[in-house]
N, C-alpha and C positions, 0 to 999 in steps of 0.2 A: 477412629482409624484414618479418616480422610484428613483431619487436622494434622496428624502425625506425618502423613505422606507429604503434605504441603510444607510443613516445617523442614522436612528432610530435603526436599527439592529447593527450597528457598535459602538453604544454608550457604550455598555457593553464590557469590555475587554475580559471576559471569552467567551461570545458569539462570538465575533469577532475572537478569536483564534480558536474556534471550526469550524466556517464557513470557515476560510481559510484552516484549516487542511482538511476539507471535500473536498474543491475544489482541493487541492493538490493531495488527494487520487484519485479523478476522473481523473485528468490530468495524473497521473501515469498509471491508468488502460487504458486510451485512448491511451497513447504511446505504451503500451504493445500490445494492440489489433491491432494497425496499423503496428506493426513490425512482418513480417512473421516468422522471427527466433524465436521471443518470443512466438509465437502462437504454436510452436512445443513442448511446455512444459505443462504438466498437473500439477495442484497445488490445494491445499485446505488450507483455513485459518479459524480459529475460535478464538473467544474471551472467555477467562476464567477469573476468578476473578482477577488473577494477571497480565493479559495482553494478547496480541495476540500471537498465535502460529501457525505453519503451516508446510506443507510438499510440496515437489515438486518432479516431476520425469522428468528428462531431457531425451528426446528421442534421442538427439544426443550422449550423453555420456552413455545412458542406465543405469543411476544411480538414486537412491533416495536420496534426501537431506531433513533432518528433523530438524526443529528448535524448541526445547522444552524450550528454554529460553524465558520468557515472554517479549514481546516488547510493548512499550507505545502505538503504533498505528498500524493499518493495513499496512500503508505505510512503517513503520519501519520493520515490519515482512517481507514484500515483498522485501525490500532492502537487508535485512540480507540473505534471501535465494538466491537472485541474487549474492551476495558477495560469498556465499559458492560455487556456481556454477562457479565463476570466471567471471561473466558478468560485474562486476564493477571495473575491473582492470584498 
C-alpha cells in the first residue's frame, strides 16, 4: 500500500521535486540539531515574495550575519548563512 501511495505522489514532476526538497530541508535541520556546535547559534528565517532571507548570531564569534539576498529555498538560505560564518569551508 505504501509503495502505491509513493508511486502516485511521485508521478508528478513538480510534486516530486517539492517532496524531495522538503525532505532535504528536514534532514538539514536534523543534522544541525544533532550537532552541539551548531546549536550554539541563534538564527531566524522568513520567506518574502522574492525568496527566503535570514539572519544568524554566532555565539562563538559574537557576530551577526544577515542575508538579505533572496534564496530559492530555506535550505539555500541556511547554507548561505553557514558559508558567511565559514562553516562550509
